[in-house]
Biopython code that builds the backbone (N, CA, C, O; Angstrom):
import numpy as np
from Bio.PDB.StructureBuilder import StructureBuilder

atoms = [
    (1, "MET", "N", (-79.616, 123.036, -5.935)),
    (1, "MET", "CA", (-80.436, 123.316, -6.741)),
    (1, "MET", "C", (-81.408, 123.171, -8.034)),
    (1, "MET", "O", (-81.024, 122.454, -8.959)),
    (2, "LEU", "N", (-82.760, 123.892, -8.125)),
    (2, "LEU", "CA", (-82.665, 122.939, -9.979)),
    (2, "LEU", "C", (-83.155, 123.594, -10.403)),
    (2, "LEU", "O", (-84.192, 124.176, -10.083)),
    (3, "GLU", "N", (-82.548, 123.657, -11.203)),
    (3, "GLU", "CA", (-82.555, 124.221, -13.033)),
    (3, "GLU", "C", (-83.711, 123.904, -13.999)),
    (3, "GLU", "O", (-84.239, 122.846, -14.341)),
    (4, "THR", "N", (-83.956, 125.417, -14.374)),
    (4, "THR", "CA", (-84.917, 124.470, -15.480)),
    (4, "THR", "C", (-84.977, 124.621, -16.393)),
    (4, "THR", "O", (-85.114, 125.841, -16.311)),
    (5, "PRO", "N", (-85.013, 124.365, -17.759)),
    (5, "PRO", "CA", (-86.752, 123.481, -17.117)),
    (5, "PRO", "C", (-86.494, 122.461, -15.949)),
    (5, "PRO", "O", (-85.455, 122.099, -15.396)),
    (6, "ILE", "N", (-87.750, 122.145, -15.781)),
    (6, "ILE", "CA", (-88.152, 121.154, -14.813)),
    (6, "ILE", "C", (-89.524, 120.673, -14.729)),
    (6, "ILE", "O", (-90.586, 121.294, -14.739)),
    (7, "VAL", "N", (-89.210, 119.151, -14.626)),
    (7, "VAL", "CA", (-90.034, 118.551, -14.978)),
    (7, "VAL", "C", (-90.215, 117.954, -13.149)),
    (7, "VAL", "O", (-89.255, 118.026, -12.382)),
    (8, "ILE", "N", (-91.700, 117.349, -12.667)),
    (8, "ILE", "CA", (-92.018, 117.718, -11.434)),
    (8, "ILE", "C", (-93.107, 116.186, -11.597)),
    (8, "ILE", "O", (-94.063, 116.401, -12.342)),
    (9, "VAL", "N", (-93.053, 114.599, -10.948)),
    (9, "VAL", "CA", (-93.879, 113.665, -11.112)),
    (9, "VAL", "C", (-94.820, 113.695, -10.271)),
    (9, "VAL", "O", (-94.357, 113.320, -9.193)),
    (10, "ASN", "N", (-96.183, 114.004, -10.160)),
    (10, "ASN", "CA", (-97.257, 114.277, -8.984)),
    (10, "ASN", "C", (-97.410, 112.070, -8.726)),
    (10, "ASN", "O", (-98.242, 111.393, -9.330)),
    (11, "PHE", "N", (-96.620, 111.636, -7.961)),
    (11, "PHE", "CA", (-96.286, 110.315, -7.643)),
    (11, "PHE", "C", (-98.238, 110.015, -7.485)),
    (11, "PHE", "O", (-98.756, 109.138, -8.177)),
    (12, "LYS", "N", (-99.099, 110.880, -6.497)),
    (12, "LYS", "CA", (-99.670, 110.655, -5.728)),
    (12, "LYS", "C", (-101.872, 110.028, -6.397)),
    (12, "LYS", "O", (-102.972, 109.739, -5.927)),
    (13, "THR", "N", (-100.898, 110.243, -8.127)),
    (13, "THR", "CA", (-102.649, 110.577, -8.846)),
    (13, "THR", "C", (-102.021, 108.803, -9.503)),
    (13, "THR", "O", (-102.488, 108.532, -10.609)),
    (14, "TYR", "N", (-101.105, 107.755, -8.918)),
    (14, "TYR", "CA", (-100.567, 106.888, -9.842)),
    (14, "TYR", "C", (-101.001, 105.481, -9.116)),
    (14, "TYR", "O", (-100.373, 104.997, -8.174)),
    (15, "LEU", "N", (-101.951, 105.012, -9.592)),
    (15, "LEU", "CA", (-102.208, 103.891, -7.839)),
    (15, "LEU", "C", (-100.804, 102.332, -8.252)),
    (15, "LEU", "O", (-100.878, 101.189, -7.801)),
    (16, "GLU", "N", (-99.528, 102.970, -9.347)),
    (16, "GLU", "CA", (-97.907, 102.163, -9.553)),
    (16, "GLU", "C", (-97.000, 102.568, -8.593)),
    (16, "GLU", "O", (-96.252, 101.800, -7.988)),
    (17, "ALA", "N", (-97.058, 103.790, -8.445)),
    (17, "ALA", "CA", (-96.361, 104.976, -7.939)),
    (17, "ALA", "C", (-96.337, 104.514, -5.896)),
    (17, "ALA", "O", (-96.618, 105.308, -4.998)),
    (18, "THR", "N", (-95.851, 102.815, -5.695)),
    (18, "THR", "CA", (-95.929, 103.121, -4.388)),
    (18, "THR", "C", (-95.042, 101.642, -3.476)),
    (18, "THR", "O", (-95.685, 100.729, -2.958)),
    (19, "GLY", "N", (-94.435, 101.673, -3.471)),
    (19, "GLY", "CA", (-93.201, 100.933, -3.166)),
    (19, "GLY", "C", (-92.117, 100.987, -4.292)),
    (19, "GLY", "O", (-91.885, 101.878, -5.109)),
    (20, "GLU", "N", (-91.316, 99.355, -4.025)),
    (20, "GLU", "CA", (-90.982, 99.426, -5.157)),
    (20, "GLU", "C", (-91.487, 99.663, -6.517)),
    (20, "GLU", "O", (-90.617, 100.206, -7.197)),
    (21, "SER", "N", (-91.969, 99.570, -6.800)),
    (21, "SER", "CA", (-92.314, 100.541, -8.035)),
    (21, "SER", "C", (-91.930, 101.394, -8.095)),
    (21, "SER", "O", (-91.164, 101.658, -9.021)),
    (22, "ALA", "N", (-92.297, 102.435, -6.998)),
    (22, "ALA", "CA", (-91.836, 103.742, -7.383)),
    (22, "ALA", "C", (-90.278, 104.118, -6.853)),
    (22, "ALA", "O", (-89.617, 105.038, -7.335)),
    (23, "VAL", "N", (-90.033, 103.644, -6.276)),
    (23, "VAL", "CA", (-88.259, 102.965, -6.529)),
    (23, "VAL", "C", (-87.967, 103.043, -8.682)),
    (23, "VAL", "O", (-87.427, 103.679, -9.587)),
    (24, "LYS", "N", (-89.034, 101.561, -8.286)),
    (24, "LYS", "CA", (-88.066, 102.164, -10.311)),
    (24, "LYS", "C", (-88.619, 102.646, -11.771)),
    (24, "LYS", "O", (-88.186, 102.569, -12.921)),
    (25, "LEU", "N", (-90.505, 103.509, -10.776)),
    (25, "LEU", "CA", (-90.384, 105.186, -11.428)),
    (25, "LEU", "C", (-89.669, 106.175, -11.443)),
    (25, "LEU", "O", (-89.511, 107.021, -12.323)),
    (26, "ALA", "N", (-89.059, 106.031, -10.083)),
    (26, "ALA", "CA", (-87.878, 107.359, -10.189)),
    (26, "ALA", "C", (-86.912, 107.311, -10.751)),
    (26, "ALA", "O", (-86.651, 108.335, -11.383)),
    (27, "ARG", "N", (-86.048, 106.336, -10.823)),
    (27, "ARG", "CA", (-85.381, 105.992, -11.452)),
    (27, "ARG", "C", (-85.675, 106.545, -13.188)),
    (27, "ARG", "O", (-85.079, 107.419, -13.818)),
    (28, "LEU", "N", (-86.960, 105.543, -13.665)),
    (28, "LEU", "CA", (-86.957, 105.920, -14.542)),
    (28, "LEU", "C", (-87.317, 107.455, -15.355)),
    (28, "LEU", "O", (-86.927, 107.645, -16.507)),
    (29, "ILE", "N", (-87.734, 108.007, -14.948)),
    (29, "ILE", "CA", (-87.805, 109.953, -14.162)),
    (29, "ILE", "C", (-86.895, 110.246, -14.588)),
    (29, "ILE", "O", (-86.871, 110.865, -15.652)),
    (30, "LEU", "N", (-85.049, 109.688, -13.465)),
    (30, "LEU", "CA", (-84.130, 110.582, -13.433)),
    (30, "LEU", "C", (-83.525, 110.465, -14.465)),
    (30, "LEU", "O", (-82.928, 111.406, -14.989)),
    (31, "GLU", "N", (-83.587, 108.868, -15.111)),
    (31, "GLU", "CA", (-83.082, 108.898, -16.305)),
    (31, "GLU", "C", (-83.748, 109.017, -18.198)),
    (31, "GLU", "O", (-83.330, 108.461, -19.213)),
    (32, "ALA", "N", (-84.737, 109.847, -18.018)),
    (32, "ALA", "CA", (-84.928, 110.492, -18.217)),
    (32, "ALA", "C", (-85.215, 111.798, -19.091)),
    (32, "ALA", "O", (-85.457, 112.205, -20.228)),
    (33, "GLY", "N", (-84.927, 112.340, -17.131)),
    (33, "GLY", "CA", (-84.303, 113.380, -17.386)),
    (33, "GLY", "C", (-83.390, 114.271, -17.458)),
    (33, "GLY", "O", (-83.465, 115.500, -17.421)),
    (34, "GLN", "N", (-81.621, 112.850, -17.675)),
    (34, "GLN", "CA", (-80.585, 113.246, -17.827)),
    (34, "GLN", "C", (-80.565, 113.002, -18.994)),
    (34, "GLN", "O", (-80.140, 114.087, -19.388)),
    (35, "THR", "N", (-80.750, 112.161, -20.261)),
    (35, "THR", "CA", (-81.224, 111.870, -21.758)),
    (35, "THR", "C", (-81.506, 113.568, -21.695)),
    (35, "THR", "O", (-80.441, 114.175, -21.577)),
    (36, "HIS", "N", (-82.107, 114.013, -21.721)),
    (36, "HIS", "CA", (-83.012, 115.084, -22.182)),
    (36, "HIS", "C", (-82.066, 116.122, -21.848)),
    (36, "HIS", "O", (-81.126, 116.508, -22.542)),
    (37, "GLY", "N", (-82.410, 116.520, -20.733)),
    (37, "GLY", "CA", (-81.472, 117.322, -20.238)),
    (37, "GLY", "C", (-82.182, 119.120, -19.673)),
    (37, "GLY", "O", (-82.196, 120.260, -20.136)),
    (38, "VAL", "N", (-82.786, 118.250, -18.160)),
    (38, "VAL", "CA", (-83.943, 118.414, -17.662)),
    (38, "VAL", "C", (-84.342, 118.127, -16.236)),
    (38, "VAL", "O", (-84.731, 117.003, -15.921)),
    (39, "SER", "N", (-84.284, 118.800, -15.644)),
    (39, "SER", "CA", (-84.144, 118.597, -13.688)),
    (39, "SER", "C", (-85.544, 117.847, -13.770)),
    (39, "SER", "O", (-86.669, 118.047, -14.226)),
    (40, "VAL", "N", (-84.987, 117.069, -13.214)),
    (40, "VAL", "CA", (-86.616, 115.941, -12.568)),
    (40, "VAL", "C", (-86.736, 116.073, -10.564)),
    (40, "VAL", "O", (-85.880, 116.160, -9.684)),
    (41, "ALA", "N", (-87.729, 116.041, -10.562)),
    (41, "ALA", "CA", (-88.383, 115.984, -9.463)),
    (41, "ALA", "C", (-89.416, 114.855, -9.300)),
    (41, "ALA", "O", (-89.959, 114.463, -10.334)),
    (42, "VAL", "N", (-89.798, 114.211, -7.980)),
    (42, "VAL", "CA", (-90.412, 113.279, -7.278)),
    (42, "VAL", "C", (-91.564, 113.896, -6.381)),
    (42, "VAL", "O", (-91.026, 114.241, -5.328)),
    (43, "ALA", "N", (-93.201, 114.241, -6.340)),
    (43, "ALA", "CA", (-93.954, 113.919, -5.555)),
    (43, "ALA", "C", (-94.128, 112.962, -5.289)),
    (43, "ALA", "O", (-94.972, 112.507, -6.061)),
    (44, "PRO", "N", (-93.716, 111.992, -4.327)),
    (44, "PRO", "CA", (-93.797, 110.753, -3.990)),
    (44, "PRO", "C", (-95.159, 111.229, -2.515)),
    (44, "PRO", "O", (-95.322, 112.271, -1.881)),
    (45, "GLN", "N", (-95.957, 109.729, -2.476)),
    (45, "GLN", "CA", (-96.946, 109.179, -1.740)),
    (45, "GLN", "C", (-96.310, 109.033, -0.182)),
    (45, "GLN", "O", (-95.286, 108.378, 0.017)),
    (46, "VAL", "N", (-96.926, 109.614, 0.727)),
    (46, "VAL", "CA", (-96.535, 109.514, 2.092)),
    (46, "VAL", "C", (-97.148, 108.910, 3.295)),
    (46, "VAL", "O", (-97.397, 109.630, 4.261)),
    (47, "ALA", "N", (-97.502, 107.204, 3.321)),
    (47, "ALA", "CA", (-98.109, 106.714, 4.625)),
    (47, "ALA", "C", (-97.542, 105.615, 4.688)),
    (47, "ALA", "O", (-97.761, 104.860, 5.635)),
]
sb = StructureBuilder()
sb.init_structure("model")
sb.init_model(0)
sb.init_chain("A")
sb.init_seg("    ")
for serial, (resi, resn, name, xyz) in enumerate(atoms, 1):
    if name == "N":
        sb.init_residue(resn, " ", resi, " ")
    sb.init_atom(name, np.array(xyz, "f"), 0.0, 1.0, " ", f" {name:<3s}", serial, name[0])
structure = sb.get_structure()
């Protein structure tokens, strides 16, 4: 279960968020969440 506060990043709004770049971005988002003590989630593109 995700706890608040939570940051959700919608990858569909970023051209850079596809393929391996999406994996790298997700890792950076996870690291930022851990650093700042917030839950994070991503909404990746499905295609």
